[in-house]
Every structure is written in structure tokens, then in C-alpha cells.
C-alpha positions in Angstrom: 97.9 98.9 77.2 94.2 98.8 78.0 92.6 102.2 78.7 91.7 101.2 82.3 95.3 100.3 83.0 96.5 103.6 81.6 94.1 105.5 83.8 95.2 103.4 86.8 98.8 104.4 86.1 97.8 108.0 85.8 96.2 107.8 89.2 99.2 106.0 90.7 101.6 108.6 89.4 99.5 111.6 90.5 98.1 112.9 87.2 94.8 112.7 89.0 95.6 113.8 92.6 93.8 112.2 95.6 90.5 113.8 96.3 90.2 115.2 92.8 87.3 114.6 90.4 87.7 112.7 87.2 86.2 114.9 84.4 84.4 112.4 82.3 84.3 114.6 79.2 88.1 114.8 79.2 88.5 111.1 79.4 86.0 110.6 76.6 87.9 112.9 74.3 91.3 111.6 75.3 90.5 107.9 74.7 87.6 108.2 72.3 85.2 106.4 74.7 81.5 106.0 74.5 79.5 107.1 77.5 78.6 103.5 78.2 82.2 102.3 78.0 83.4 105.2 80.2 80.9 104.3 82.9 82.0 100.6 82.7 85.6 101.8 83.2 84.7 103.9 86.1 82.9 101.0 87.7 86.1 98.8 87.3 88.2 101.6 88.8 85.8 101.7 91.8 86.2 97.9 92.1 90.0 98.3 92.1 89.7 100.7 95.1 90.9 103.7 93.1 87.8 105.9 92.9 84.6 106.6 94.7 81.5 107.5 92.8 79.5 110.1 94.6 75.9 111.1 93.5 75.9 114.6 91.9 79.7 114.8 92.1 80.9 112.1 89.8 84.0 109.9 90.3 86.5 111.1 92.9 90.0 109.7 93.4 90.1 107.9 96.7 92.5 109.1 99.4 92.6 106.4 102.0 93.8 107.3 105.5 97.0 105.9 106.8 95.1 103.7 109.2 93.1 102.2 106.3 96.4 101.5 104.4 97.8 99.9 107.5 94.8 97.6 107.8 95.1 96.7 104.1 98.8 95.9 104.6 98.0 93.7 107.6 95.6 91.8 105.5 98.1 91.5 102.7 100.7 90.2 105.1 98.4 87.5 106.4 97.4 86.4 102.8 100.8 86.6 101.1 102.6 84.8 103.9 100.0 82.0 103.7 100.3 81.9 99.9 104.1 81.7 100.1 103.9 78.9 102.8 101.5 77.0 100.6 103.6 77.2 97.4 105.1 73.8 96.6 108.8 74.1 95.8 110.5 73.6 93.4 108.4 75.4 91.0 108.5 74.3 87.3 111.7 75.2 85.5 109.9 77.3 82.9 108.1 79.2 85.7 111.4 79.9 87.5 113.0 81.1 84.3 110.1 83.5 83.7 110.4 84.8 87.3 114.2 85.3 86.8 113.5 87.3 83.6 110.9 89.5 85.4 113.2 90.2 88.3 116.0 91.3 86.0 113.8 93.2 83.6 112.3 95.1 86.6 115.9 95.8 87.8 116.8 97.2 84.4 113.7 99.5 84.4 114.6 100.7 87.9 118.2 101.5 86.8 116.9 103.4 83.7 114.5 105.3 85.9 111.5 104.2 83.9 109.1 104.4 86.8 105.9 103.5 84.9 107.6 100.4 83.5 108.8 99.6 87.1 105.2 99.8 88.3 103.9 97.5 85.5 106.7 95.0 85.9 106.3 94.9 89.7 102.6 94.0 89.3 103.4 91.3 86.7 106.3 89.9 88.8 104.2 89.4 91.9 101.3 88.0 89.9 103.6 85.4 88.5 105.3 84.7 91.8 102.0 83.9 93.5 100.6 81.9 90.5 102.5 78.8 91.9 100.3 78.8 95.1 98.0 75.9 94.4 95.0 77.4 96.3 93.2 79.3 93.5 90.9 81.2 95.8 93.9 82.4 97.9 95.7 83.5 94.7 92.6 85.5 93.8 92.3 87.4 97.1 96.1 88.0 97.2 95.8 89.8 93.8 92.6 91.6 94.9 94.2 93.1 98.0 97.4 93.8 96.3 95.5 95.8 93.7 93.9 97.9 96.4 97.2 99.5 97.3 98.3 100.2 93.7 97.5 103.8 94.3 100.3 104.2 96.9 103.0 102.0 95.3 104.8 104.9 93.7 105.0 107.0 96.8 108.6 105.9 97.5 109.8 105.5 93.9 111.7 108.8 93.9 113.3 108.2 97.3 117.0 107.7 96.9 118.0 104.1 97.2 114.4 102.7 97.5 114.3 100.9 94.2 117.7 99.4 94.9 116.2 97.9 98.1 113.2 96.6 96.2 115.4 95.0 93.5 117.5 93.3 96.3 114.3 92.0 97.9 113.0 90.6 94.7 116.3 88.8 94.2 116.0 87.3 97.7 112.5 86.1 96.9 113.8 84.5 93.7 116.8 82.9 95.4 114.7 81.4 98.2 112.4 79.9 95.6 115.4 78.7 93.5 116.9 77.0 96.6 113.5 75.4 97.5 113.7 77.0 100.9 110.1 77.7 102.1 111.1 79.2 105.4 113.5 81.6 103.6 110.8 82.4 101.0 108.2 83.3 103.6 110.7 85.5 105.4 111.6 87.3 102.2 107.9 88.0 101.5 107.5 89.4 105.0 110.4 91.7 104.6 109.2 93.0 101.2 105.8 94.3 102.4 105.8 97.3 104.7 107.8 100.2 103.2 105.1 101.8 101.1 102.6 101.9 103.9 105.1 103.7 106.1 106.0 106.2 103.4 102.3 106.8 102.7 101.7 107.7 106.3 104.5 110.2 106.2 103.2 111.8 103.0 99.6 111.9 104.2 100.5 113.5 107.5 102.6 116.2 105.8 99.4 117.1 103.9 96.7 116.6 106.5 98.5 116.7 109.9 99.5 113.8 112.2 96.9 111.1 112.6 96.5 108.8 115.6 95.9 105.1 115.1 92.4 104.3 116.3 92.5 101.1 118.5 
């Protein structure tokens, strides 16, 4: 695993809490990084929407508001529904087999409670799923906006029954694509999106107090 992906996972799973400062010396010692490479990694983490670099304070772990997350999920819904609608079905047999393998491997990781592997496989699964949309620019922005909510993906992982629901939703996406049913596929994508944003709002409001959506 690349260093940047390891740090991203650490942020996702709370090793670096929202609002905390990344201590550069600690990262340098942990991964044996040069100062130049560390700055490059922090820049990429900023591009991924995970940190904010503040003059005289260093890199801080971002803590988006629930309203910001809602806005991101609204954009994701628009993009991902369009990507699904523009995916020609059937997809190639080898591509379908790879998707089947990812869905079941993700399910195994969920059953085993290997949450970091669940996270990695979920990212890989959806990257593969949308790779069959023929609009390359659309694929790119789908991945970009998906990455911007990586930091909240694990917020529901420990909630009883949540991963069972996710596994079932993945299987519905797979079955819709297997059956070459575009309408069913788009509907399955729509159903799969909202849970993490709702859970994030609950967690954020427990910490900061109830927020009101600004209209």
C-alpha cells in the first residue's frame, strides 16, 4: 500500500481525528520520508479533501459540516446516476466477472469484520463499476467527488447491520448490470448513496450541537 493511501485510511478510521494537526516529524519518522516527499503527500491529501494546510499551523484534518457533506452527496447523486444511465449494458464478460469477485470479496471482508479491507474493497469495487461508463470525463469527476467523502465512509461501519445492507445493495447493483436492466441499475445506485451522510450529520451534531440547513 502506498504511504498516502495508508495515511488516508488512518484519517478515515480516526487515528487522526477531525480538526487535529498532522505532526510532520511523526510522519517522517514513521514512513522514512524526506521533507520534500512529505510535503508532496500533504499536498495530495489536500487535493483529496482530507486536510487543510494553514499558514503557521501546518496540515489540519478537515471536518466538513453536515451541510457541506449533504451538498457533496447531492453532487454525487447527480453524477453517479448519470454515469449509471450512460453505461452500455451488457458489460464485457471479464468485467462482469471482476465485479462479481469484488462484490463477494467485499462481503467476505465485512463478515470477517476487517473494516480497513472493507474500505479498500469498496473503493475498488465502485471504481470498477463506473469504469464501464464510456464518458471518460464523467468517470473522472465521479471518482473525484467520491474521494471527497472518503473521510466519512467508516462512520457507520460499526453500526449493527449496516454492512449487511451495503452488501445487499452491492449485490443488487451487480444483478441489475447482469440482467442488462438500466432502469434497475440506476435505481440501485440511487438507493446506495445516502446512508453515510445521514450518519455523519448525527455524529457531527452529537459533538457540536444541532445544525440548521442554510437555504
